Structure formats: structure tokens, C-alpha cells
C-alpha positions as CSV (number, residue, x, y, z in Angstrom):
1,M,78.9,99.2,64.0
2,L,76.6,101.3,66.2
3,L,78.8,100.6,69.2
4,C,81.1,103.5,68.1
5,Y,78.4,105.9,69.5
6,R,78.7,104.3,72.9
7,D,75.0,105.0,73.5
8,W,72.4,102.3,74.1
9,L,69.6,104.6,72.8
10,V,71.1,104.6,69.3
11,I,71.1,100.8,69.3
12,V,67.5,100.5,70.6
13,T,66.4,103.0,68.0
14,A,68.1,101.1,65.2
15,A,66.5,97.9,66.4
16,G,63.1,99.6,66.5
17,V,63.6,100.8,62.9
18,A,64.6,97.3,61.8
19,A,61.6,95.8,63.5
20,V,59.2,98.3,61.8
21,H,61.0,97.6,58.4
22,H,60.5,93.8,58.8
23,I,56.9,94.1,59.8
24,V,56.0,96.5,57.0
25,F,57.9,94.8,54.3
26,N,56.6,91.3,55.4
27,Y,53.1,92.7,55.2
28,L,53.7,94.3,51.8
29,Q,55.3,91.1,50.5
30,G,52.3,89.1,51.7
31,L,50.0,91.5,49.7
32,G,52.2,91.0,46.6
33,W,53.3,94.6,46.3
34,G,56.8,93.6,45.1
35,A,58.6,94.4,48.4
36,M,61.0,91.7,49.5
37,C,61.8,91.0,53.1
38,F,62.0,87.1,53.3
39,A,62.1,84.3,50.8
40,Q,58.6,83.4,52.0
41,P,56.5,86.0,53.9
42,G,55.1,84.9,57.3
43,W,54.7,86.1,60.8
44,G,56.6,83.2,62.3
45,R,59.8,84.4,60.5
46,V,59.1,88.0,61.7
47,L,58.8,86.8,65.3
48,A,61.9,84.6,65.0
49,H,63.9,87.5,63.6
50,A,62.4,89.8,66.3
51,A,63.7,87.4,69.0
52,Y,67.2,87.5,67.5
53,V,67.1,91.3,67.3
54,V,65.9,91.6,71.0
55,V,68.8,89.4,72.2
56,E,71.3,91.2,70.0
57,T,70.0,94.6,71.2
58,A,70.3,93.7,74.8
59,V,73.9,92.5,74.5
60,L,74.9,95.5,72.4
61,S,73.2,97.9,74.8
62,Y,75.1,96.4,77.7
63,I,78.3,96.8,75.8
64,A,77.4,100.4,74.8
65,I,76.7,101.3,78.5
66,W,80.0,99.7,79.5
67,L,81.9,101.6,76.8
68,Q,80.2,104.9,77.7
69,R,81.2,104.4,81.4
70,D,84.8,103.7,80.2
71,A,84.8,106.8,78.0
72,I,83.5,109.0,80.9
73,Q,86.1,107.6,83.3
74,N,88.9,108.1,80.7
75,G,87.9,111.7,80.2
76,E,87.7,112.4,83.9
77,L,91.0,110.8,84.6
78,R,92.6,112.8,81.7
79,E,91.1,115.9,83.3
80,L,92.5,115.1,86.7
81,V,96.0,114.5,85.2
82,N,95.8,117.7,83.2
83,R,94.9,119.6,86.4
84,L,98.0,118.2,88.1
85,S,100.3,119.9,85.6
86,V,98.5,123.1,84.7
87,Q,100.6,125.2,87.1
88,Q,104.2,126.3,86.6
89,V,106.9,123.9,85.4
90,G,108.2,121.9,88.3
91,T,105.0,122.2,90.4
92,I,102.0,120.0,90.9
93,D,98.5,121.2,91.7
94,L,96.8,118.6,94.0
95,S,93.6,120.6,94.5
96,V,90.5,118.9,93.3
97,C,88.1,120.9,95.4
98,G,84.7,121.6,93.9
99,A,85.2,119.0,91.2
100,Y,82.5,116.3,90.7
101,F,83.4,113.1,89.1
102,E,80.9,110.5,87.8
103,S,83.3,107.6,87.4
104,E,84.5,105.5,90.3
105,G,88.1,105.6,89.2
106,A,88.2,109.4,89.0
107,Q,86.5,109.6,92.4
108,E,89.1,107.3,93.9
109,L,92.0,109.2,92.3
110,A,90.5,112.6,93.5
111,E,90.2,111.2,97.1
112,S,93.8,109.9,96.9
113,L,95.1,113.3,95.7
114,Q,93.2,115.0,98.6
115,E,94.9,112.6,101.0
116,V,98.3,113.4,99.5
117,R,97.6,117.1,99.7
118,S,96.5,116.7,103.3
119,A,99.7,114.8,104.1
120,I,101.9,117.4,102.4
121,D,100.1,120.2,104.4
122,R,100.8,118.3,107.6
123,V,104.5,117.9,106.7
124,R,104.7,121.6,105.8
125,A,103.2,122.5,109.2
126,A,105.6,120.2,111.0
127,A,108.6,121.6,109.1
128,F,107.4,125.2,109.9
129,L,107.2,124.3,113.6
130,N,110.7,122.7,113.5
131,R,112.1,125.7,111.8
132,E,110.6,128.0,114.5
133,L,111.9,125.7,117.2
134,L,115.4,125.7,115.8
135,A,115.2,129.5,115.4
136,N,114.2,129.9,119.1
137,I,117.0,127.5,120.1
138,S,119.6,129.5,118.2
139,R,118.3,132.8,119.6
140,H,117.8,131.7,123.2
141,G,119.8,128.5,123.3
142,C,123.0,130.0,124.5
143,A,121.4,131.8,127.4
144,V,119.4,128.7,128.4
145,M,122.6,126.5,128.2
146,E,124.6,129.0,130.2
147,H,121.9,129.3,132.9
148,A,121.6,125.5,133.1
149,S,125.4,125.0,133.3
150,Q,125.7,127.8,135.9
151,G,123.0,126.0,138.0
152,L,124.8,122.7,137.7
153,V,128.1,124.3,138.7
154,E,126.5,125.9,141.8
155,T,124.9,122.6,142.8
156,V,128.1,120.7,142.5
157,Q,130.0,123.4,144.5
158,S,127.3,123.3,147.1
159,F,127.5,119.6,147.3
160,R,131.3,119.7,147.7
161,L,131.0,122.2,150.5
162,E,128.3,120.2,152.3
163,N,130.3,117.0,152.0
164,E,133.4,118.6,153.4
165,R,131.6,119.1,156.7
166,P,131.1,115.6,158.2
167,H,128.2,116.7,160.4
168,Q,126.3,118.3,157.6
169,Q,126.3,115.4,155.0
170,G,122.6,115.0,155.1
171,R,122.0,118.6,153.9
172,G,124.4,118.1,150.9
173,L,122.2,115.3,149.6
174,T,119.1,117.4,150.2
175,A,120.6,120.2,148.1
176,V,121.3,117.8,145.2
177,A,117.8,116.4,145.6
178,A,116.3,119.9,145.6
179,V,117.8,120.6,142.2
180,A,116.9,117.2,140.8
181,L,113.4,116.8,142.3
182,P,110.4,119.1,142.5
183,S,109.7,120.7,145.9
184,S,106.5,118.7,146.4
185,A,108.6,115.4,146.2
186,L,111.0,116.7,148.9
187,G,108.2,117.6,151.3
188,A,106.8,114.1,151.0
189,A,110.3,112.6,151.9
């Protein structure tokens, strides 16, 4: 019955009160004062009952500690879930900064939420960079493509002119290589 308090101290206190009750009433019954504790008063019975109470108190205290931890974890998990949905409808608040959680389950959930938030921040940053890249391409893309195609046309025309002259075929290939390769590579050849 005392497990509903989820506190080992309540159980130990009740066991202490019961022990004092048994000792005092056994003593009073032995003196003949009319107090009844056992059918026959005796310290052997008191010690036997005390052994039962000690074992029962240990088991119940363990269960009370376990229930208390479970109740703490339940409360912390409920708090985390409530924090997720405190914001506007359709949004989730993943921030758990500054919160301390005693239970292992709540700590693990808080760490997982931080990892999710970090991943979302990285995705947002990548999306922003992609948007900027696409904006730059749309603004400058036409000019870049035009410049590149003009350079390609000039190279092809130069190559045709060079190849039309039989004695200057080597220079035509050099012109194509100059466009395709950096100048340091041409110097090495």
C-alpha cells in the first residue's frame, strides 16, 4: 500500500514504527498490562518478525526506488513532448537547450532531438547555398554560357583555318591544346 508514494523513506519509516510497536507491545504484554502483540510474548518472536520486516522493507524500498525513477522519467518525457508542440500549429520546437534531465530516457531523447535539429540546420544551410547558386546562375548564367560558346566557336574556327594550311597543321593542334590545357602543361610538352 505504501508503494503508492514511490518513496523508500516512507516504507523505512513505516517499518521503524512497526518495529517500535512490536517491541513496546511485546514488553507490555510480558508485564501483563493487557496489551496484545503476540499469542505468547517473547523476544524470539519479535526477532523473527523483525527479520521478515527487514526483508520486506528491502524489497519494497527497491520497488519504490524503481517506481520513483519511472515516474521521474515519465514526467521528463512528457515535458519534452509538450515542448515539441508548444509553438504554433504545424511547427515543432526541437530546442532543448538549457534543460537538465535526470532520467536516462529523457537524456537520450534530448540528445536525439539535438541531433535532429543539427541535421535540419545543415539541410537548411545547404538549401540556402543551393538557392544562392541557382540565383547566381540565373543572373550570370547567360553571360557565362555565351562567353563559353563564343570561345568554343573561335577555337573551332581557328582549328579549321590551321588545318586548311597543310604546312601549319601542328599549330592548329597547339591552338586546340591551348584552349583545353593550362599554359603550364603546354610549356612542358
